C-alpha positions as CSV (number, residue, x, y, z in Angstrom):
1,M,0.0,-0.4,0.1
2,K,1.3,3.1,-1.1
3,T,2.1,5.6,1.7
4,H,2.5,9.9,2.7
5,S,4.8,11.0,5.2
6,H,3.4,14.7,4.4
7,L,-0.2,15.9,5.5
8,T,-1.7,19.1,4.6
9,R,-2.5,21.6,6.8
10,R,-6.9,20.7,5.7
11,Q,-6.1,16.8,5.6
12,F,-4.8,17.3,9.2
13,L,-7.6,19.2,10.0
14,G,-10.4,16.5,8.7
15,A,-8.6,13.7,9.5
16,A,-8.9,15.0,13.3
17,G,-12.5,14.8,12.8
18,T,-13.1,11.7,11.3
19,A,-10.7,10.0,14.0
20,A,-12.4,11.8,16.8
21,A,-14.4,9.0,18.2
22,F,-12.0,6.3,18.0
23,T,-8.0,7.2,17.3
24,I,-5.7,9.5,18.7
25,V,-3.0,11.2,16.0
26,P,0.3,10.8,17.4
27,R,2.3,13.7,17.1
28,H,5.5,12.6,16.2
29,V,3.9,11.5,12.8
30,L,3.2,15.2,12.1
31,G,6.3,17.7,11.6
32,A,9.1,15.9,11.2
33,D,9.2,16.5,7.8
34,G,8.2,19.7,7.2
35,A,4.4,18.8,7.5
36,T,1.5,20.8,9.7
37,P,2.1,19.9,13.2
38,P,-1.5,19.7,15.4
39,S,-0.4,22.7,17.3
40,E,-1.0,25.3,14.0
41,K,-3.5,27.7,14.6
42,L,-6.8,27.3,13.4
43,N,-8.9,29.7,11.2
44,I,-12.5,29.9,13.6
45,A,-15.6,31.2,12.9
46,G,-18.5,33.0,15.2
47,I,-22.1,32.7,14.4
48,G,-23.7,35.0,17.0
49,V,-21.1,36.9,18.3
50,G,-22.1,39.3,20.9
51,G,-23.2,38.7,24.5
52,M,-21.7,34.4,25.1
53,G,-20.7,34.7,21.7
54,A,-18.1,37.2,22.3
55,G,-16.6,35.8,25.6
56,D,-16.4,32.3,23.7
57,L,-14.8,34.2,21.0
58,N,-12.3,35.5,23.2
59,E,-11.1,32.5,24.8
60,V,-10.6,30.3,21.1
61,S,-8.8,33.7,19.7
62,R,-5.6,32.5,22.0
63,G,-3.4,31.0,19.3
64,N,-5.9,30.8,16.5
65,N,-7.3,33.3,13.8
66,I,-10.7,34.6,14.0
67,V,-11.2,34.6,10.6
68,A,-15.1,35.4,10.2
69,L,-17.9,36.8,12.4
70,C,-21.6,36.1,11.5
71,D,-24.9,37.9,13.3
72,A,-28.3,39.4,12.6
73,D,-27.7,42.4,15.2
74,W,-24.7,44.4,14.1
75,R,-25.4,46.3,17.3
76,R,-24.8,43.0,19.5
77,A,-21.6,42.0,17.0
78,A,-20.4,45.7,17.0
79,D,-17.2,45.4,19.8
80,T,-16.8,42.0,18.8
81,F,-15.9,43.5,15.1
82,K,-14.1,46.0,16.7
83,K,-11.7,43.3,18.6
84,F,-11.7,41.0,15.5
85,P,-11.1,43.7,12.8
86,H,-9.6,41.5,10.2
87,A,-12.5,39.1,10.1
88,K,-14.6,39.3,7.5
89,Q,-18.2,40.3,8.8
90,Y,-21.7,38.7,7.4
91,R,-25.4,38.7,8.3
92,N,-26.1,35.4,6.8
93,F,-24.3,32.4,8.0
94,H,-25.2,30.5,4.6
95,Q,-23.2,33.0,2.9
96,M,-20.3,32.6,5.1
97,F,-19.4,28.9,4.3
98,D,-20.3,29.8,0.6
99,E,-17.8,32.2,0.3
100,M,-15.4,31.2,3.3
101,G,-16.0,27.6,3.4
102,K,-12.7,26.3,2.5
103,S,-11.0,28.4,4.7
104,I,-12.7,27.7,7.8
105,D,-11.9,24.5,10.4
106,A,-13.8,25.1,13.5
107,V,-17.1,27.4,14.1
108,V,-18.5,29.1,17.7
109,V,-22.4,28.9,17.6
110,A,-23.6,31.2,20.0
111,T,-26.8,32.7,18.1
112,P,-30.1,32.2,20.4
113,D,-31.7,29.2,21.1
114,H,-33.8,28.7,18.8
115,C,-31.5,28.9,15.9
116,H,-28.7,27.0,17.9
117,A,-30.1,24.2,15.2
118,V,-29.9,25.7,11.9
119,A,-26.3,27.0,12.7
120,A,-24.6,24.1,14.0
121,M,-26.1,21.8,11.2
122,A,-25.1,24.0,8.5
123,A,-21.8,24.0,9.9
124,I,-21.4,20.3,10.6
125,R,-22.9,19.5,7.0
126,N,-19.8,22.0,5.8
127,K,-17.4,19.4,7.5
128,K,-16.4,22.1,10.1
129,H,-15.9,21.2,14.1
130,V,-18.5,23.2,16.2
131,Y,-18.7,24.3,19.6
132,C,-22.7,25.2,20.1
133,E,-24.0,27.2,23.2
134,K,-26.1,25.2,25.5
135,P,-28.9,24.3,25.0
136,L,-28.1,22.7,22.3
137,A,-31.1,23.2,20.2
138,H,-34.5,24.4,20.9
139,S,-36.5,20.9,20.4
140,V,-36.0,16.9,21.2
141,Y,-36.0,16.3,17.4
142,E,-33.4,18.5,16.7
143,V,-30.8,17.7,19.7
144,R,-31.5,13.7,17.9
145,Q,-30.5,14.8,14.2
146,L,-27.5,17.4,15.4
147,M,-26.1,14.0,17.4
148,K,-27.0,12.4,14.2
149,A,-25.1,14.9,11.8
150,A,-22.1,14.9,14.0
151,R,-21.4,11.2,14.3
152,E,-22.1,11.0,10.5
153,N,-19.8,13.7,9.5
154,Q,-17.3,12.3,12.3
155,V,-16.6,16.5,13.3
156,V,-15.3,17.2,16.8
157,T,-18.1,18.9,18.6
158,Q,-18.6,20.5,22.2
159,L,-21.3,22.2,24.4
160,G,-20.8,25.3,26.5
161,N,-22.0,24.1,29.5
162,Q,-18.4,25.3,30.8
163,G,-18.2,23.3,34.0
164,H,-18.4,20.1,32.8
165,S,-14.0,21.2,32.3
166,Y,-14.2,22.2,36.1
167,E,-12.2,20.8,38.6
168,T,-16.1,20.4,41.0
169,I,-17.6,18.2,38.7
170,R,-14.9,15.9,38.7
171,N,-14.7,16.4,42.6
172,F,-18.8,15.5,42.8
173,C,-18.1,12.3,40.5
174,E,-15.1,10.8,41.8
175,W,-16.7,11.1,45.6
176,I,-20.5,9.4,44.4
177,W,-18.7,6.7,42.9
178,D,-16.7,6.2,46.1
179,G,-19.8,5.9,48.1
180,A,-19.6,9.6,49.7
181,I,-23.3,9.2,50.1
182,G,-24.4,5.8,49.7
183,K,-27.1,4.6,46.7
184,V,-28.8,8.1,45.2
185,H,-32.0,8.3,45.5
186,T,-33.2,12.4,45.4
187,I,-31.8,15.2,43.8
188,H,-33.2,18.7,44.0
189,A,-31.8,20.8,41.3
190,G,-32.8,24.3,40.3
191,C,-31.5,27.9,39.2
192,T,-33.0,31.3,40.7
193,A,-32.8,33.0,37.8
194,V,-36.6,33.9,36.4
195,N,-36.4,33.8,32.3
196,S,-39.9,34.8,31.6
197,G,-41.7,37.5,29.5
198,V,-45.0,37.2,31.2
199,D,-45.0,40.8,32.7
200,Q,-44.4,41.9,29.3
201,L,-47.0,39.8,27.1
202,P,-49.4,43.3,27.3
203,K,-46.7,45.5,25.9
204,L,-46.6,43.3,22.2
205,K,-49.6,45.1,20.7
206,E,-47.0,47.9,20.3
207,K,-45.8,48.7,16.6
208,H,-41.9,49.8,16.3
209,E,-39.8,49.8,13.5
210,V,-36.5,47.6,13.1
211,P,-33.8,49.0,14.3
212,P,-31.7,49.5,10.9
213,E,-28.5,47.2,12.4
214,L,-31.3,44.5,12.8
215,D,-32.3,42.1,10.2
216,W,-35.5,41.1,12.0
217,N,-36.0,38.0,9.2
218,L,-32.3,36.8,9.8
219,W,-33.1,37.2,13.4
220,L,-36.1,35.1,13.4
221,G,-34.6,32.0,11.5
222,P,-36.9,29.6,11.2
223,A,-39.5,30.7,14.4
224,Q,-42.8,31.6,12.9
225,F,-43.1,35.5,11.7
226,R,-44.0,38.0,14.2
227,P,-43.7,41.5,14.3
228,Y,-40.4,43.2,15.5
229,H,-41.0,44.1,19.2
230,P,-37.9,45.1,21.5
231,A,-39.1,43.0,24.5
232,Y,-37.6,40.2,22.5
233,L,-34.1,41.2,22.4
234,P,-31.1,41.4,23.2
235,G,-31.0,38.5,26.0
236,S,-34.4,39.0,27.3
237,W,-35.6,36.3,24.2
238,R,-34.7,33.6,26.5
239,G,-37.5,34.1,28.2
240,W,-40.3,33.9,25.4
241,V,-41.5,30.2,23.9
242,P,-40.7,31.2,20.3
243,F,-36.8,32.0,20.5
244,G,-35.5,30.5,24.6
245,N,-36.1,27.4,26.4
246,G,-36.8,29.2,29.9
247,T,-34.9,29.2,33.1
248,V,-34.9,25.2,32.6
249,G,-33.3,25.4,29.6
250,D,-31.0,27.9,30.3
251,W,-29.9,26.3,33.2
252,T,-30.3,22.6,32.6
253,C,-27.1,21.7,30.9
254,H,-25.1,23.4,34.1
255,V,-27.0,22.6,37.1
256,V,-27.9,18.9,36.1
257,D,-24.3,17.8,34.2
258,P,-23.2,17.0,37.7
259,V,-25.8,14.0,38.5
260,F,-26.1,13.3,34.6
261,W,-22.5,12.9,34.6
262,A,-22.0,10.8,38.1
263,L,-25.2,8.7,38.2
264,E,-25.2,8.3,34.4
265,L,-28.8,9.2,34.6
266,G,-29.8,9.3,30.8
267,A,-33.4,9.6,29.7
268,P,-36.4,10.3,32.1
269,R,-39.5,7.3,31.8
270,S,-42.0,10.3,33.2
271,I,-41.7,13.9,33.8
272,V,-44.4,16.3,35.3
273,A,-44.5,20.2,35.6
274,Q,-46.4,21.9,38.4
275,V,-46.7,25.6,37.5
276,K,-48.7,28.7,39.4
277,D,-50.3,31.7,38.0
278,W,-49.5,30.7,34.6
279,D,-51.6,29.1,31.8
280,F,-50.5,28.3,28.0
281,K,-53.3,28.6,26.2
282,T,-53.2,32.2,27.3
283,Q,-49.9,33.1,28.2
284,G,-47.8,30.5,26.2
285,D,-46.2,33.0,24.4
286,A,-43.8,33.6,27.3
287,F,-42.5,31.2,29.9
288,P,-44.0,31.2,33.5
289,K,-42.0,32.7,36.8
290,G,-41.1,29.6,38.3
291,E,-42.1,25.6,38.1
292,I,-41.7,22.7,39.9
293,I,-40.3,19.8,37.0
294,T,-40.3,16.5,38.4
295,Y,-38.0,13.5,36.2
296,E,-38.2,10.0,37.1
297,F,-35.4,7.9,36.3
298,P,-35.5,4.0,36.0
299,G,-32.2,2.3,37.8
300,N,-29.8,0.8,35.7
301,S,-27.2,-1.7,36.6
302,K,-25.3,0.8,38.8
303,R,-28.1,2.7,41.0
304,G,-31.6,2.0,41.7
305,P,-34.4,4.7,40.1
306,I,-33.8,7.9,41.1
307,T,-36.5,11.1,41.3
308,M,-35.1,14.5,40.5
309,H,-37.1,17.6,41.4
310,W,-36.4,21.0,39.8
311,Y,-37.3,24.0,40.7
312,S,-37.1,27.4,38.4
313,G,-36.9,31.3,39.3
314,T,-39.8,31.8,41.9
315,E,-40.1,28.1,43.0
316,R,-36.5,26.8,45.4
317,I,-34.6,24.0,46.1
318,P,-35.9,23.4,49.8
319,R,-33.0,24.2,52.2
320,P,-31.8,20.6,53.3
321,A,-32.5,18.9,56.9
322,D,-29.1,17.9,57.6
323,L,-27.1,21.0,56.5
324,D,-25.8,23.4,59.7
325,P,-27.9,26.3,60.3
326,D,-25.0,28.8,60.0
327,Q,-24.3,27.2,56.7
328,K,-25.3,29.0,52.9
329,H,-28.1,27.2,51.3
330,Y,-26.8,27.0,47.6
331,E,-30.2,27.9,45.4
332,T,-29.0,27.5,42.2
333,G,-27.4,24.4,42.2
334,A,-28.3,21.0,43.7
335,V,-29.1,18.9,46.7
336,V,-28.1,14.9,46.5
337,L,-29.4,12.8,48.6
338,G,-27.9,9.3,49.4
339,D,-29.0,6.0,52.1
340,Q,-26.0,7.1,53.5
341,G,-26.0,10.9,53.4
342,T,-26.4,14.6,51.3
343,M,-24.0,16.3,49.2
344,I,-24.3,19.5,48.1
345,Y,-23.0,21.9,45.1
346,G,-23.3,24.5,43.1
347,S,-23.3,25.8,39.6
348,H,-20.0,26.8,37.5
349,G,-17.9,25.6,40.1
350,A,-18.9,28.4,42.0
351,N,-19.9,26.7,45.4
352,P,-17.3,23.4,45.8
353,V,-19.2,20.3,46.2
354,R,-20.0,19.4,49.8
355,L,-21.1,16.9,52.6
356,I,-23.8,18.0,55.0
357,P,-23.2,18.8,57.9
358,D,-19.9,20.3,57.9
359,K,-18.3,17.3,60.7
360,K,-19.7,14.5,58.1
361,M,-17.2,16.7,55.5
362,E,-14.2,16.9,57.5
363,A,-14.5,13.2,58.6
364,Y,-14.3,12.4,55.2
365,K,-11.4,10.9,53.2
366,R,-11.1,12.4,49.5
367,P,-10.3,9.4,47.3
368,A,-8.4,9.7,44.4
369,K,-8.9,12.1,41.5
370,T,-9.1,10.0,38.4
371,I,-10.8,11.5,36.2
372,P,-7.9,13.7,33.9
373,R,-8.0,17.2,34.5
374,T,-8.3,20.1,31.4
375,K,-7.3,23.2,31.2
376,G,-10.6,25.1,30.1
377,H,-13.7,23.8,28.0
378,H,-12.6,25.9,25.5
379,Q,-9.3,24.4,25.1
380,D,-10.9,20.7,25.8
381,W,-12.4,21.6,22.2
382,L,-9.3,23.0,20.6
383,S,-7.4,19.7,22.0
384,A,-9.7,17.4,21.0
385,I,-9.5,18.9,17.6
386,R,-5.8,19.0,17.5
387,N,-5.2,15.6,18.5
388,G,-8.1,13.6,16.9
389,T,-10.1,13.0,20.1
390,K,-13.5,13.8,21.7
391,A,-14.1,17.0,23.6
392,G,-15.8,16.1,27.0
393,S,-19.4,17.5,26.5
394,D,-19.5,16.8,23.1
395,F,-22.8,16.2,21.1
396,A,-23.2,12.3,22.1
397,Y,-23.0,13.6,25.9
398,G,-24.3,17.2,25.8
399,G,-27.3,16.5,23.8
400,P,-29.1,13.6,25.8
401,L,-28.2,16.3,28.6
402,T,-30.2,19.0,27.1
403,E,-32.8,16.7,26.2
404,L,-33.7,16.9,30.0
405,A,-34.4,20.3,29.5
406,M,-36.5,19.9,26.2
407,L,-38.3,18.2,28.1
408,G,-38.9,20.2,30.7
409,V,-39.8,22.5,28.6
410,I,-42.7,20.3,26.9
411,A,-43.9,19.0,30.8
412,I,-44.7,23.1,31.3
413,K,-46.5,23.1,28.3
414,M,-48.5,20.3,30.1
415,A,-48.6,21.6,33.3
416,G,-50.7,18.9,35.1
417,T,-50.0,16.1,32.9
418,K,-47.9,13.4,33.9
419,L,-45.7,12.2,30.7
420,A,-44.6,8.8,30.2
421,W,-41.7,9.4,28.1
422,D,-40.1,6.6,25.5
423,A,-36.8,7.7,24.5
424,Q,-36.0,4.8,22.2
425,E,-38.7,5.6,20.2
426,M,-38.8,9.2,20.9
427,R,-42.7,9.4,22.0
428,F,-44.9,10.3,24.7
429,T,-46.7,7.3,24.9
430,N,-49.5,8.8,26.8
431,S,-50.3,12.1,25.0
432,A,-50.9,13.1,21.4
433,E,-50.5,16.6,22.3
434,A,-47.0,16.6,23.8
435,N,-46.1,14.9,20.8
436,Q,-47.0,17.7,18.7
437,F,-44.2,19.4,20.8
438,L,-41.3,17.5,19.7
439,N,-40.5,18.6,16.3
440,P,-42.5,22.3,16.0
441,P,-43.1,23.2,12.5
442,Y,-39.9,26.0,10.8
443,R,-40.7,28.6,9.3
444,E,-41.3,28.3,5.4
445,G,-37.8,28.4,3.7
446,W,-36.1,27.1,6.9
447,S,-35.3,23.5,7.9
448,L,-32.3,21.0,9.4
């Protein structure tokens, strides 16, 4: 068989995606005879470059080239445009790929949630490695399609749940696997953020001119057409059903990540939401200010059944009974109950993992650190591209985690109805109405 000792830059980057799930490209294979080394700068594009997108690009720009920036709202993108003046500017990501596809290696997607899937899918089909902000998509169907496409195109992916690369999540997993609290049976998780547009609903009758820097049609993307209103953006889109996923969608991929990993939660068998002072039929354009969602997970070969209660916004995690009176209660984070004790953790690594009460924490002998540590979430993705490995929260992992959030959104819309979920068939077995929310229709001209 004929062999080649020289690999071009593009051949290497393509090989990284192809090998991502299977092999590591040894560094000595490249560079010895003038071939391109894996540490060469990557050409990276951003889709959605204000807000979180700006932060993501700052992280991935070190040692790499930011070559293209795309955003439908050039007011929001202005600071990023100034920071990377040599990057070509676009409003339409399809045009960006048509014109620059051959010179782009990887893409960061940080649009509003409703455009995550269409942007990420365009990148994947153009054989680009993808970092996509959480949640991965805006529906269960989109999650499944992105996972499938990433696998088939063999690109390196990463979900933007940065806490997955922190020390705290590794500590939590190692302690759970060490049996620190015995067999886990109940989880109370949640976030105090209130992502709701309910108070703005009466204002939607107002008429507003579209700012000249905003391409409203492109910003809407696959969402059904509606007139522009400043209540929707920037940032506030999270509280609106057509664009965001409420607090459960915004925070599940952060808060639930540790228990999802440590306990291999997988898919729930049932889900039900309790919502106060909100009705989907009359207020369903906006998410409520708070809800409690209960997920029931079946047991597996390593653990028994687990019940998880999610608390959003105005609905708060109950204070643990065994928490010392003078100790802080993590209202954004989780309380994990086992048959031999309780652990708590905050989100994003802001608050450490702890056994409670304090006397148990003081007596606990920490296990060995068996999970490899990373140099950061963005660097984990970049290293995986260069070395032909998998990132820690790739779409194969981040997809099912996102799916929990999407199921939570459906449960809110079906508040009071306990839904039986068949993950393998991707359907609720007891509600045709709920099944309609699994793959909402796209606006004409948009599709995956």
